[in-house]
Legacy VTK file of the C-alpha trace (Angstrom):
# vtk DataFile Version 3.0
C-alpha trace
ASCII
DATASET POLYDATA
POINTS 87 float
9.433 3.655 15.100
8.948 4.861 11.598
7.892 8.492 11.163
5.836 8.841 7.979
6.189 11.941 5.782
3.427 14.528 6.362
1.743 16.089 3.433
-1.279 16.526 1.424
-2.837 13.267 -0.124
-2.530 13.047 -3.894
-5.387 10.641 -4.119
-7.792 9.120 -1.489
-10.038 6.093 -1.508
-9.057 4.438 -4.780
-11.016 1.208 -4.682
-9.424 -1.805 -6.242
-12.549 -2.464 -8.071
-11.412 0.190 -10.536
-7.678 0.661 -9.644
-5.105 -1.922 -10.588
-2.618 -2.104 -7.761
0.201 -3.660 -9.893
-0.253 -0.967 -12.495
-0.318 1.712 -9.695
2.947 0.347 -8.326
4.587 0.404 -11.573
3.575 3.968 -12.230
4.865 5.103 -8.837
8.170 3.301 -9.631
8.427 4.966 -13.089
7.591 8.507 -11.512
10.310 7.949 -8.832
7.455 8.636 -6.142
8.585 9.117 -2.563
5.727 8.686 0.057
3.479 6.057 1.238
0.263 4.259 0.201
-2.367 3.239 2.895
-4.540 0.307 2.330
-7.758 -0.487 4.079
-9.877 -3.551 3.659
-12.306 -5.528 5.809
-9.357 -8.004 6.533
-6.903 -5.356 7.757
-4.901 -2.321 6.907
-1.261 -1.628 5.697
1.179 0.837 4.480
3.744 0.634 1.509
6.592 3.118 1.940
8.447 4.113 -1.227
11.546 6.284 -1.779
12.131 7.402 -5.380
9.685 4.684 -6.536
11.373 1.839 -4.577
9.553 0.122 -1.819
11.595 0.560 1.387
9.105 -0.901 3.966
5.842 -2.683 4.081
3.650 -3.428 7.060
0.179 -4.899 7.331
-1.980 -5.566 10.327
-4.689 -8.230 10.000
-6.666 -10.604 12.356
-3.817 -12.987 11.947
-1.144 -10.511 13.379
1.217 -7.875 12.072
3.510 -8.620 9.212
6.449 -6.793 7.525
8.198 -6.542 4.268
8.088 -9.405 1.902
5.426 -11.305 3.780
3.315 -8.175 4.182
3.740 -7.297 0.485
2.379 -10.768 -0.443
-0.537 -10.311 1.778
-1.266 -6.890 0.479
-1.386 -8.190 -2.951
-3.947 -10.781 -1.779
-5.871 -8.012 -0.028
-6.009 -5.811 -3.241
-7.879 -8.613 -5.018
-10.973 -7.791 -3.047
-12.952 -5.054 -4.711
-13.778 -3.139 -1.705
-10.131 -2.641 -0.619
-9.144 1.175 -0.870
-5.863 2.689 -1.461
LINES 1 88
87 0 1 2 3 4 5 6 7 8 9 10 11 12 13 14 15 16 17 18 19 20 21 22 23 24 25 26 27 28 29 30 31 32 33 34 35 36 37 38 39 40 41 42 43 44 45 46 47 48 49 50 51 52 53 54 55 56 57 58 59 60 61 62 63 64 65 66 67 68 69 70 71 72 73 74 75 76 77 78 79 80 81 82 83 84 85 86
């Protein structure tokens, strides 16, 4: 079990129609962000966990099943191409 950090969200409901996920990830790495991102789309939901800007774990649950790490990250990058995905 992974216990996620508890705290106040910095941003909520950043839709990918106006948020570049690759640029957001680059910014979080540059800022050495520690925390997690939650992603929601009609295809599934996932989490990207970061420590000091480095991805430590990724998980996504879709209708195809639950995926982790590299496979999950690939699927997340496909999900964020949809304009109604929220971060």
